[in-house]
N, C-alpha and C positions, 0 to 999 in steps of 0.2 A: 503494500500500500504506500500511499504518499506520506511523507514525513512533514509535519508542520513545524514551523519555527516557533519556539516557546515565547520569544520576546515580542514578535510582531504579528503572530497568528496568521502568517501567510505561508503558502506552500514553499517548497525549496526553490532557491534561485539556481541559476546555471553554475555559479561558483560554490554551491553548497557541496560539502564533502562529508559523508557520514563515515566515521571511524569505527571499526570493529576492534575487539580485543586483540586479534591477530595483527592488526596494523599498528597498534599502539605499543604492545608489549612483545618484545622478542625474548628468546630464551637466553640471551647473553648474560643478564644478571644471575640467572640460575647456574650457568656455567662458571661464572666468576665465583659464585658462592661455593661450588664444589671444589674449585681450585684453591680457594682460601682455606677451606676446612681441611683439605688434604695437606696443604703447606703447614697449617697449624699443628696437625697431628704429627707430621714428620719432625717439626721443630720440637715438639714436646718429647717425642721419642729420643731425639738427640740430647735433650736436657736430662732425661732419665739416665741415658747411657753415660753421660759425663758424670753425673752424680754417683751412679752405681760403680763406675770405673774407679772413682776415688776411694770408695769404701772397700772394693774387692782388692785393689792393689795396695791397700793400706798406705796410701800416699796422701798425706794430709795437706793438700794444697788448697788454700783459701780461694785462690784465683779460679781453679777448676770448679770448686763447689759453687762459687758465685756465678760463674758462667752457666752452669747447669740450671741454677735457679732462675737466672735471667732468661734462658731459653724457654723454660716452662711458662714464664709470664708472657714472652713474645708469642708463643704458641697459643696461649689462651686468648690473647688479643686478636690474633689472626682468625681463630675459630669464632669469636664473637662477631668479627666483621663478616665472616662467611654466613653466619646465621642471619644477620641483618640484611645482607645482600639477597638471601633466599626469600626474605619477606619484602624486599624492595623498600626498606625503611632506613632511616638515619644515614643518609648519604655520607656525611662527614665521618661517622664511625667506620663505615665500609672502607673509605679511603685510608683511614688510619690503620685499619686491619690489613690492608694491602701493604702498606709501608712496613708494618711490624713483620709481615711474612717475608718481605724482602730482606730486612735486617736479620731475621732469625736464621737464615741460611737453610734450615730444614734438610739436613743430610745432602746438601749440595743442590738439590732440585727445587727446594722450597723457594729460593730466591727467584728462579725462573718462573715458577708458578705464580708467585706474588707479582712479578712484573706483568705477566700476561693478564692476571686478574685486574691489576690497576689500570692497564690500558683499556680493558673491556669496560670497566666501571666508568672511567672518564668518558668513553665514547657513548655511553648510554645513560648519562646523568639524568636526562628527562624522564626516565622510567622509574625513578625513585620518588617516594612520597615524602 
Protein backbone atom coordinates (compact mmCIF):
# COMPACT_ATOMS: atom_id res chain seq x y z
CA UNK A 1 0.00 0.00 0.00
CA UNK A 2 0.82 3.65 -0.09
CA UNK A 3 2.82 5.15 2.75
CA UNK A 4 1.65 8.46 4.18
CA UNK A 5 3.92 11.19 5.49
CA UNK A 6 3.29 11.58 9.23
CA UNK A 7 4.09 15.29 9.24
CA UNK A 8 2.09 16.59 6.29
CA UNK A 9 -0.47 13.75 5.79
CA UNK A 10 0.38 13.55 2.11
CA UNK A 11 1.40 10.57 0.05
CA UNK A 12 5.04 9.81 -0.63
CA UNK A 13 6.88 12.22 -2.90
CA UNK A 14 9.29 11.16 -5.62
CA UNK A 15 12.30 11.67 -3.32
CA UNK A 16 10.71 9.63 -0.51
CA UNK A 17 12.87 6.65 0.46
CA UNK A 18 11.59 4.00 2.83
CA UNK A 19 14.34 2.30 4.81
CA UNK A 20 14.07 -1.26 5.98
CA UNK A 21 16.14 -2.82 8.74
CA UNK A 22 18.37 -4.51 6.19
CA UNK A 23 19.27 -1.13 4.68
CA UNK A 24 19.98 0.59 7.99
CA UNK A 25 21.71 -2.20 9.92
CA UNK A 26 24.57 -4.24 8.56
CA UNK A 27 26.20 -7.19 10.27
CA UNK A 28 29.46 -5.26 10.68
CA UNK A 29 28.93 -4.27 14.35
CA UNK A 30 28.17 -7.91 15.13
CA UNK A 31 31.38 -8.98 13.41
CA UNK A 32 33.30 -6.31 15.33
CA UNK A 33 31.71 -7.60 18.55
CA UNK A 34 32.87 -11.15 17.84
CA UNK A 35 36.40 -9.94 17.05
CA UNK A 36 36.53 -7.87 20.25
CA UNK A 37 35.29 -10.69 22.44
CA UNK A 38 37.79 -13.10 20.87
CA UNK A 39 40.63 -10.60 21.34
CA UNK A 40 39.55 -10.07 24.95
CA UNK A 41 39.49 -13.80 25.68
CA UNK A 42 42.93 -14.26 24.11
CA UNK A 43 44.28 -11.34 26.13
CA UNK A 44 42.86 -12.78 29.35
CA UNK A 45 44.37 -16.20 28.57
CA UNK A 46 47.69 -14.47 28.03
CA UNK A 47 47.32 -12.75 31.40
CA UNK A 48 46.51 -16.02 33.17
CA UNK A 49 49.51 -17.71 31.54
CA UNK A 50 51.80 -14.88 32.64
CA UNK A 51 50.53 -15.09 36.19
CA UNK A 52 50.60 -18.91 36.27
CA UNK A 53 54.10 -18.96 34.79
CA UNK A 54 55.33 -16.83 37.63
CA UNK A 55 53.91 -19.17 40.26
CA UNK A 56 54.97 -22.40 38.48
CA UNK A 57 58.53 -21.25 37.85
CA UNK A 58 58.77 -19.90 41.38
CA UNK A 59 60.04 -16.75 39.81
CA UNK A 60 58.83 -13.84 41.87
CA UNK A 61 58.97 -11.02 39.40
CA UNK A 62 56.64 -8.20 40.30
CA UNK A 63 56.83 -6.98 36.70
CA UNK A 64 55.48 -10.24 35.26
CA UNK A 65 52.73 -10.44 37.87
CA UNK A 66 51.79 -6.83 37.15
CA UNK A 67 51.72 -7.50 33.40
CA UNK A 68 49.49 -10.55 33.91
CA UNK A 69 47.05 -8.51 35.99
CA UNK A 70 47.10 -5.69 33.44
CA UNK A 71 46.38 -8.18 30.64
CA UNK A 72 43.33 -9.42 32.56
CA UNK A 73 41.99 -5.88 32.85
CA UNK A 74 42.66 -5.13 29.17
CA UNK A 75 40.89 -8.36 28.21
CA UNK A 76 37.87 -7.49 30.34
CA UNK A 77 37.69 -4.05 28.72
CA UNK A 78 37.81 -5.57 25.24
CA UNK A 79 35.06 -8.05 26.15
CA UNK A 80 32.90 -5.22 27.57
CA UNK A 81 33.38 -3.32 24.32
CA UNK A 82 32.40 -6.43 22.38
CA UNK A 83 29.22 -6.85 24.39
CA UNK A 84 28.28 -3.20 23.77
CA UNK A 85 29.05 -3.59 20.05
CA UNK A 86 26.76 -6.62 19.84
CA UNK A 87 23.96 -4.47 21.29
CA UNK A 88 24.97 -1.48 19.09
CA UNK A 89 25.12 0.66 22.24
CA UNK A 90 27.60 3.02 23.88
CA UNK A 91 29.79 3.84 20.87
CA UNK A 92 32.57 5.47 22.96
CA UNK A 93 32.93 2.34 25.12
CA UNK A 94 33.13 0.17 21.99
CA UNK A 95 35.96 2.35 20.62
CA UNK A 96 37.77 2.15 23.98
CA UNK A 97 37.29 -1.64 23.93
CA UNK A 98 38.91 -1.76 20.49
CA UNK A 99 41.87 0.27 21.74
CA UNK A 100 42.24 -1.98 24.80
CA UNK A 101 42.21 -5.04 22.51
CA UNK A 102 44.97 -3.47 20.42
CA UNK A 103 47.09 -2.68 23.50
CA UNK A 104 46.41 -6.09 25.09
CA UNK A 105 48.24 -7.94 22.31
CA UNK A 106 46.19 -11.14 22.91
CA UNK A 107 48.68 -13.87 22.00
CA UNK A 108 49.84 -11.84 19.01
CA UNK A 109 46.60 -11.84 17.03
CA UNK A 110 44.53 -9.84 19.51
CA UNK A 111 46.12 -6.65 18.21
CA UNK A 112 45.16 -7.48 14.63
CA UNK A 113 41.62 -8.38 15.70
CA UNK A 114 41.39 -5.10 17.64
CA UNK A 115 42.53 -3.06 14.63
CA UNK A 116 40.01 -4.76 12.33
CA UNK A 117 37.25 -4.24 14.93
CA UNK A 118 38.20 -0.57 15.35
CA UNK A 119 38.14 0.10 11.60
CA UNK A 120 34.79 -1.68 11.32
CA UNK A 121 33.27 0.27 14.22
CA UNK A 122 34.56 3.61 12.92
CA UNK A 123 33.10 2.88 9.47
CA UNK A 124 29.66 2.04 10.94
CA UNK A 125 29.31 4.67 13.67
CA UNK A 126 25.80 5.60 12.51
CA UNK A 127 24.53 2.10 13.42
CA UNK A 128 25.14 2.65 17.14
CA UNK A 129 22.50 4.10 19.46
